[in-house]
Backbone as CSV, one residue per row, in Angstrom:
resi,resn,N_x,N_y,N_z,CA_x,CA_y,CA_z,C_x,C_y,C_z
1,MET,-94.466,88.717,-75.256,-95.820,88.239,-75.471,-96.818,89.228,-74.858
2,LYS,-97.855,89.561,-75.612,-98.879,90.496,-75.144,-99.822,89.813,-74.155
3,LYS,-100.300,90.592,-73.204,-101.330,90.101,-72.301,-102.642,90.027,-73.069
4,LYS,-103.470,89.069,-72.698,-104.762,88.911,-73.364,-105.841,89.692,-72.622
5,PHE,-106.770,90.248,-73.405,-107.861,91.056,-72.872,-109.121,90.651,-73.618
6,SER,-110.167,90.292,-72.890,-111.417,89.845,-73.515,-112.552,90.801,-73.198
7,ILE,-113.381,91.050,-74.206,-114.596,91.835,-74.041,-115.759,90.897,-74.334
8,CYS,-116.632,90.699,-73.359,-117.781,89.804,-73.521,-119.032,90.663,-73.666
9,ILE,-119.737,90.491,-74.787,-120.899,91.318,-75.086,-122.146,90.439,-75.224
10,PRO,-123.070,90.506,-74.251,-124.348,89.820,-74.398,-125.187,90.552,-75.451
11,VAL,-125.842,89.797,-76.318,-126.619,90.393,-77.407,-128.035,89.822,-77.392
12,TYR,-129.026,90.728,-77.370,-130.424,90.307,-77.426,-131.276,91.462,-77.943
13,LYS,-132.017,91.221,-79.000,-132.942,92.203,-79.595,-132.307,93.582,-79.752
14,ASN,-131.186,93.616,-80.436,-130.477,94.879,-80.582,-129.930,95.039,-81.998
15,GLU,-130.635,94.484,-82.976,-130.124,94.491,-84.342,-129.938,95.892,-84.913
16,LYS,-130.691,96.860,-84.435,-130.551,98.230,-84.948,-129.248,98.874,-84.504
17,ASN,-128.776,98.535,-83.305,-127.576,99.165,-82.763,-126.291,98.398,-83.050
18,LEU,-126.375,97.120,-83.338,-125.159,96.333,-83.584,-124.293,96.902,-84.708
19,PRO,-124.873,97.324,-85.845,-124.037,97.879,-86.912,-123.335,99.187,-86.538
20,ILE,-123.745,99.792,-85.444,-123.077,100.997,-84.952,-122.078,100.621,-83.853
21,THR,-122.537,99.815,-82.910,-121.749,99.495,-81.723,-120.521,98.643,-82.018
22,ILE,-120.698,97.562,-82.745,-119.586,96.633,-82.960,-118.464,97.269,-83.788
23,PRO,-118.751,97.949,-84.898,-117.646,98.617,-85.604,-116.932,99.651,-84.721
24,TYR,-117.681,100.340,-83.877,-117.079,101.317,-82.972,-116.084,100.632,-82.038
25,ILE,-116.495,99.522,-81.458,-115.600,98.783,-80.554,-114.380,98.285,-81.312
26,ILE,-114.584,97.685,-82.481,-113.471,97.156,-83.276,-112.498,98.269,-83.651
27,GLN,-113.006,99.408,-84.067,-112.142,100.527,-84.454,-111.304,101.022,-83.290
28,HIS,-111.815,100.924,-82.090,-111.104,101.445,-80.934,-110.232,100.400,-80.233
29,LEU,-110.144,99.211,-80.789,-109.256,98.207,-80.207,-107.798,98.634,-80.290
30,ASP,-107.481,99.527,-81.214,-106.116,100.024,-81.338,-105.660,100.759,-80.077
31,LEU,-106.593,101.219,-79.267,-106.238,101.874,-78.013,-105.590,100.898,-77.037
32,PHE,-105.783,99.606,-77.293,-105.259,98.561,-76.410,-104.095,97.834,-77.076
33,GLN,-103.176,98.566,-77.663,-102.082,97.960,-78.425,-101.218,97.029,-77.583
34,GLU,-101.146,97.278,-76.285,-100.313,96.429,-75.437,-100.977,95.100,-75.099
35,PHE,-102.241,94.932,-75.563,-102.988,93.708,-75.292,-103.356,92.974,-76.581
36,ASP,-103.515,91.677,-76.445,-104.101,90.851,-77.497,-105.593,90.798,-77.163
37,VAL,-106.400,91.593,-77.865,-107.815,91.775,-77.518,-108.712,90.859,-78.347
38,GLU,-109.725,90.317,-77.697,-110.743,89.533,-78.392,-112.110,90.007,-77.939
39,ILE,-113.097,89.822,-78.804,-114.486,90.151,-78.490,-115.296,88.866,-78.544
40,VAL,-115.930,88.532,-77.442,-116.810,87.359,-77.381,-118.237,87.883,-77.350
41,MET,-118.965,87.649,-78.431,-120.356,88.087,-78.522,-121.253,86.888,-78.228
42,VAL,-122.157,87.041,-77.279,-123.054,85.951,-76.899,-124.461,86.303,-77.349
43,ASN,-124.908,85.641,-78.410,-126.279,85.816,-78.892,-127.189,85.014,-77.967
44,ASP,-127.938,85.720,-77.132,-128.768,85.091,-76.109,-130.151,84.728,-76.660
45,GLY,-130.154,83.970,-77.743,-131.412,83.515,-78.323,-132.257,84.635,-78.888
46,SER,-131.639,85.660,-79.387,-132.366,86.812,-79.904,-133.242,86.406,-81.095
47,PRO,-134.535,86.800,-81.079,-135.447,86.402,-82.148,-135.298,87.225,-83.435
48,ASP,-134.507,88.284,-83.398,-134.317,89.099,-84.597,-133.045,88.642,-85.335
49,ASN,-132.403,89.499,-86.079,-131.242,89.130,-86.886,-129.908,89.311,-86.172
50,CYS,-129.920,89.451,-84.863,-128.679,89.666,-84.119,-127.655,88.553,-84.366
51,GLY,-128.104,87.320,-84.359,-127.180,86.199,-84.559,-126.471,86.270,-85.899
52,LYS,-127.213,86.576,-86.953,-126.620,86.692,-88.284,-125.649,87.863,-88.357
53,ILE,-126.019,88.976,-87.746,-125.152,90.150,-87.744,-123.851,89.842,-87.005
54,CYS,-123.958,89.197,-85.854,-122.760,88.821,-85.095,-121.869,87.897,-85.913
55,ASP,-122.467,86.918,-86.582,-121.689,85.985,-87.413,-120.936,86.706,-88.528
56,GLU,-121.557,87.738,-89.095,-120.892,88.505,-90.150,-119.649,89.224,-89.613
57,TYR,-119.753,89.780,-88.423,-118.575,90.440,-87.834,-117.475,89.431,-87.529
58,ALA,-117.863,88.229,-87.107,-116.865,87.192,-86.834,-116.142,86.774,-88.118
59,LYS,-116.853,86.777,-89.244,-116.226,86.447,-90.529,-115.242,87.537,-90.959
60,GLN,-115.546,88.779,-90.617,-114.732,89.916,-91.040,-113.515,90.155,-90.157
61,ASP,-113.581,89.735,-88.897,-112.502,90.046,-87.954,-112.207,88.819,-87.092
62,LYS,-110.983,88.340,-87.164,-110.612,87.111,-86.445,-110.633,87.292,-84.926
63,ARG,-110.690,88.524,-84.447,-110.733,88.787,-83.000,-112.132,88.623,-82.424
64,VAL,-113.132,88.440,-83.285,-114.521,88.313,-82.848,-114.931,86.842,-82.853
65,GLU,-115.468,86.397,-81.725,-116.011,85.042,-81.619,-117.463,85.164,-81.196
66,VAL,-118.328,84.322,-81.762,-119.765,84.390,-81.470,-120.213,83.083,-80.843
67,ILE,-120.967,83.203,-79.777,-121.578,82.065,-79.105,-123.089,82.231,-79.264
68,HIS,-123.760,81.171,-79.674,-125.226,81.194,-79.795,-125.793,80.283,-78.711
69,LYS,-126.781,80.778,-77.982,-127.401,79.989,-76.927,-128.880,80.349,-76.815
70,GLU,-129.618,79.513,-76.103,-131.024,79.816,-75.836,-131.105,80.976,-74.867
71,ASN,-132.207,81.712,-74.939,-132.366,82.875,-74.067,-132.369,82.466,-72.602
72,GLY,-131.543,83.168,-71.846,-131.461,82.898,-70.416,-131.294,84.158,-69.594
73,GLY,-131.257,85.299,-70.258,-131.100,86.560,-69.553,-129.669,87.079,-69.604
74,LEU,-129.520,88.313,-69.180,-128.247,89.018,-69.272,-127.110,88.312,-68.527
75,SER,-127.322,87.981,-67.272,-126.264,87.340,-66.487,-125.900,85.974,-67.051
76,ASP,-126.912,85.234,-67.474,-126.672,83.917,-68.052,-125.854,84.028,-69.338
77,ALA,-126.159,85.020,-70.155,-125.415,85.226,-71.404,-123.971,85.602,-71.108
78,ARG,-123.785,86.502,-70.178,-122.431,86.915,-69.809,-121.641,85.720,-69.272
79,ASN,-122.263,84.939,-68.406,-121.598,83.758,-67.845,-121.291,82.715,-68.907
80,ALA,-122.144,82.614,-69.924,-121.909,81.655,-71.008,-120.686,82.046,-71.823
81,GLY,-120.374,83.336,-71.900,-119.221,83.800,-72.666,-117.902,83.642,-71.946
82,VAL,-117.931,83.570,-70.614,-116.692,83.514,-69.828,-115.789,82.339,-70.197
83,PRO,-116.309,81.122,-70.373,-115.411,80.016,-70.716,-114.700,80.192,-72.065
84,TYR,-115.259,81.007,-72.931,-114.653,81.230,-74.250,-113.623,82.353,-74.230
85,ALA,-113.654,83.164,-73.193,-112.720,84.287,-73.092,-111.338,83.757,-72.706
86,LYS,-110.355,84.202,-73.425,-108.989,83.751,-73.176,-108.170,84.785,-72.398
87,GLY,-108.785,85.961,-72.176,-108.068,87.026,-71.479,-108.555,87.218,-70.075
């Protein structure tokens, strides 16, 4: 059985970079072959299209999970993702 590894990504007002950043991370998950890797994206109430973009990645890749919450700041977003992380 593989060990689990979680990546928690707080997301806020970053719609321009998400289409670059998230595919890059997904493509490089192969570097962690000894782990069962998941990505927990926390949309911290972003007023732009970040939530929709995150949802699209979750539809495309079963390793991506998206949490939507009201804006609370970086630490709050990161902490909100921890209970969903299985690694």
